[in-house]
N, C-alpha and C positions, 0 to 999 in steps of 0.2 A: 504494500500500500504506500502511495506517495503522499507528500505533504498536501497536494491539491485535494486529496480525498479526506484529509483530516478536517475536523470541525473548524469553523472560521472564528470562533470566539473561545477564549479560555473558559468562560462560564458554561459554554455548551459542550465542551469537549468531554467525552466519556468513553473509555476503553478504545481509543483510536490509536492505531499503530503508526509509528514514525521511525524511519531509519536515519541515524545521525548523518550519514554521508549525503543524504538528500536535502538536508537543511543547512549544512555548512556553506557559508559564502552567500546565503540569501540576504537581500537588503533588509535593514532594520529602519523603520520609519517612526517618527514622532510628529504628530500634528501635520500629517501628510507630507512631511519633508524627510528625505533620506538622511540619516545621521551616521550611517556606517554599515558594515556587513557583519553577520554572525560568524565569529571566529571559533568559539568553543562554548561548552556548557560547564558550569561549575556545579559539582554535586556534593552532597553530604550523605553519609550512611546513617540513616536515622533508625532503620529497622532491618528487615531481611534484604530489602533492595534499596538502592540509593535513590534520592530525590533530587531533582534539579532545583537549585536555590537561586542561581544567577545566570545571566547571559554575559559572555565576554564579547564585547563589540569592538572591532577594529575600525579606525577612522583613517582617512587618507590625508595627504598634505601635511603630515607631521602632527596632526591634532592628537591629544591624549586619548587613550583607549577609555572605554566605558565599562563599568560593572553595573548591570541593571538587574535588580531583584526580580525573581519570577513573578511575584505578585503584581508587578507593573506591566506584565504582558497582557495585551488585549486580544491579539490575534496571532495565530501561528499556522501558516500554510505555505504558500509559495513566497511569502514575505512574513516579517515579524512587525507587528504594530505594538508600540509600547506607549504608556501614558505616564509621562514625566513632565514636571513643570518647567525644568531647565536642565541643561546638560552638565553644568559645572559641578553640582553636588555628586554626580555619578562618575566623574573623571577619576580613574584609578587603574592601576595594574592589579592582577590577581594577587591576593596575599600569599605569603610564602607557604602556608600550610594548605592552600586551596588544592582540591583535586580536580584537574582539568580533564574532562572526559576524552577529548580527542588526543591531546598531547600525552596523556599518561596511559591511555588504554589502547587507542587505535594503533594498529600495526605492531603491537607488542605480542610476545609469545605467550601462549597459554598451553598448559598440559591437560589433555583430556585422558583421565585414567582408564575410562572404559575402552578407549581406542589405543591406549598405551603409546601415544606418539605426541610429538611436539606440533602444535597448531599455531596459527597466527590470527589475531583478531582483525578482520577486514572491515567489519561494520558493527554497529551497536543498535539494538532495537530498544525503543522507548515506547511507553504507553501514556497517553494523555487521559487522565482519569480524575474526576471530581475536582476539577480546577487545578490539578497538579500534574507534573510531568515526572515519570519514574523511569529508571533504567531497569530493564527486565532481562535482557539476554545479550551475549556477545555472539557474533556470527562469524564462523570460520569457513563457510562454504564457498564454492566457485561463484555462485550468483552474487555473494557479498563482495568478492574480489572484483567482479565486473562493475558493480555499483561504485566501488571505491575509485575505479578508473574512469567513471563517468559514462559507462556503457549500460544505461538503465534498461533500455529496451531488450538488449540481449540477456541481461541478468534475469528478467522475468521468465524467459524461456527455460533457463536452468533451474530457477527457483522451484518450479512445479515438479522437477525430476529429482531434486536432492532429498536425501533422507533427513528425518527430523533431527538427528543427533548432530547436524552441522550447527544447530543453534544451541548454545550452552547457557543454561539459566544462570543468572547472576547469583542465585543463592548458593551456587557451588564455587563462586569466585572468592578467593581470599588473597589479600596482598601479603607480600613478605618484605620486610618484617610486618608484624601485625599492627604496629602503631601507625595508623593511617595518616596521622598528622605529620609524620616524618618523611612522607613520600617526596621523591624528586622525580624529574621528568623521565629518567631512564629506567624506572622501576618496571619489572615485568610482573605479570599476574599468573597465578596458578589455579588450576582446578584441583582442589583437594577434597574429593568426594569422600574418601575414607582415610587413605594414607598413601604413601609414595611407593609402597612395596611392589606394585604391579608395573612400574615404569622400567623399561629395559635400560640397562646401564649405559648403553651408547647414547640413547635419547636423553637420559638424565645428565650425562656428562656434557652434552651440547648445551643444555639449558643452564647448568651450573656455571659454565664458562662465560655466560652472558650476564650473570648477576654480579652485584657488588659484594664486597667482603662479608658484610653482615648477613646478607641473604644467603650466600653460599654456606655459611656456618649454620644458619637456621635449617636449611634443607639437609645438609650432611648429618647434623646431630639427630635427625629423626630416622635415619636409616639403621637397620641392623648391621652387624659386622660384615656378614657375607655380601650383602647388597652394597654397602659402603666400599668394601674392598674391590668388588667388581667395577664399581663406578670410578673409583680412584685410578684404576688401571687405564681407563679410557680418556681421562682428562689430560689436557695438554700440560707440559712440564711447568710452565710458569704458574698455572693455577694449582697444580700439585704442590708446589713450594708454598704457596699462600695457605693452602688448607693444612698441610702437615705442620708448618711453622706455628699455626694457631691452635693446634690440638695438643692436649696433654699426651706425654709419651705413653701413658697407660692406655690411651685410646688408640694410638698409632700402632703399637706392637701387635695387638690382636688383628688389626687390618693387614699388616704385612705378613703375619703368620699364616693367614688363609690363602696367600698367593703362592704361586709356584716360584722357585728360586729365580727364574728368569724375569718374571713379572716384578718380583720384589726388587731385584737389582736395577731394573729399569726405573722404578719409582724412586729408589734411594739415590740414583745417579742425578736426579733432578733437584736435590736439596743440598745445602752446604755440607761439606765433609764432616765437620764436627757434629752436626745434628745426625747425620747418617751413622756415625760411629756410636752415638748414644743409643740409637735404635738397635744397631747390630749387637751391642753388648747385652741387650735385654731379650734377644731372641735365643732359641735353643742353640747349643753349640753346633749341631749338625746343619741347621738352617744357616747359621752365620758362616760356617765354612763354605757352603755352596755359594752363598751370595758373594763372599770375598773372592772366591775363585773366579767369579764372573766379572765383578767390578774392577778387580785389580789386574785382570788379564793374565793371571798366573797359569790358568789352564782354560783352553777354549774347547772343552769336551762336552759332548751331548749329554752325558750323564748328569751334569750340573743343572741341566734344564729339564730333566725328565720328571714327570709327575706320575705317581702311582694311582691317582684318582681317575680310573678308567673303568669301562664296562667290559668285563670278561666272563665268559661262560664256557661250560663243557660242550663238546660237539653234539651230544645227544639232547641238549636242551631244546625244547619245542619253541617254535616261533611265538605261539600264543602266550607262553609264560613270560617272555620278554616284552611282548606288545602290551599285554593286559596290565602290567604293573610297571610300565616304563618310567612314569614320573618318579616313583620311589627308587627304582634302580638308578636313575640318573641324578637323583638329588645329591648334591655335594661333590659331584664329579667335575673334573676339569676338561675332560674330553668326552663328549656325549654323542658325537655324530657317527662314531664307529663302534661296532661291537666286535671285540677280539675273541677268537675261539682258541682255547688252550686245552691240552690234555691234562690228566691228573698230575703230571709232573711239571705243569706250567710251561710246556713247550708251545710255541706259537704255531698253530695249525692253519689258521685262516682269518679272514676279516669280513665283516658284513657291514655294508653302508646302511645308514639309517633309512634311506629312501627305499632300498631293497627290502629291508625288514618290513616296512609298512605295507608293501604290496605282496608279500609272500603268503603262501598257504599257511593257515594257522597251525595245522598238524605236522608241518614239515620240521625236521630237526635243523639246527643251525648248520650242521655239516653239509646239508643238501643245498643250501643257498649261499654258503660262504665262498669267497674267492681264495683259492689256495696259493695263487701267485702274489704273495704279499711283499710289498716294498717296505723294507725296514732299514734301520741304521743300527750299527753296533754301539754299545755303550762307550767305546773308546773312539768313536768317530768324532771328527771335529765339527764345529758349527758350520764351517765352510762346506764341508761335505753334505751336511744336512740341508743347507740352503740350496745346494745344487739339486738335491732330490726334490725339494719343494718346488723349485722352479721348473723342473723337468716334468713332474707329474701333476702338480696343482692340488695336492692333497691338503687337507686342513689340519692334519696331524699325522705323525709317523710313529709306528711302534718302535720301541728300543729293546734290543735283545743282547744277551751275552754271547760268548763264543759257542755255547752249546744250544743256542736258539731258545733259551728260556726268556719268556716275556718279562722284562723289568718294569716297563711302563710305556709312556708315550710322550712325545714332545709336540706341543701345539705349534701351529704355523707362526703365530704372532710372537712366540718366544724366541724365534730365530730371525724372522723377517721384519718384525716391526720394532725391535728394540733400538732405541736411540743411542745407547752406549756401545752397541756391538759393531765392530768393524770386520768386514769380510775380505778386505783386500789382502 
């Protein structure tokens, strides 16, 4: 619905929908004379949804801007008509603690936990009801994006085809930090429907990198150790430094402990040496030894990057057993896209790709669907040799075996190919 379809008087307006993108820039008139254009709306959160309290009106030729209270609005449609006796009493810039709807919310990132992905607010829906104007939803859909770029006609075509969940109710929107009066213009918004546990670490890392320090800490503090650890691995080094430097060592150590040695070495390489040493001293001797071997370049052996948190089963194990309880089998594992088949003595016999497992016959044993031509690396192989295997075959992980072909564990792709501290020349 467009502004032309809204009621032409504030007193008559009731349950009429307005999109912010369609009223920004419209003329503002007082006593039949244009006094400026609508630049933004100033809102306050009085209950579950915000209420528009003032109009922010820009004027040309260097004249001061105007802040006009909502109660002075007479008409809101393709133009705004206000009733004010003179301009001077309303000349002002928005106060420092004002929440500007366009500047603070439009084009900002929002996390929809139901979709587990990062979205962008392209438009904002308002409702004109009982002489007041309320903010009800943020719109992340394609039609909103088209409206944002002025393509209103085309946006209506997509609007009828879009799912309802493109519109996110403001009741699910919470600012970070929670003190709304401290907002600045670069603050992002979050959809916090229950908690942050469902957000994929890659998506969460992206949004954390966009936040300021206080907001990063607020998000990070709400994560459990495993989720925080996985997210920390995905964050760029300068943000890693910011987070780790601000956390108590008692919080950092459990995060590092849940990582593979290669991932831990990559994170510790991003922080000052003295801080990394304090963390290393608090880890188990075995973990510390492996990390030092990586960061100090004493040994570039695959064994120091190997994780034993993998999926392995006997060859007679039925497909349905692995399929039916896969979430529990995979919980806490570092490599979950491959199922390794071993005999009773832990000799590596074959490998099953997760995609093959999902389409296999339920009653088939793993031995019937496994690939016996397994590409593996020896525990004494170098990282350079492992990287060559990754580049040649494109696997996401490689099994690691000893000289007798016993399965020791696996090495994830990123622990070889994505580590910033690792040199393969």
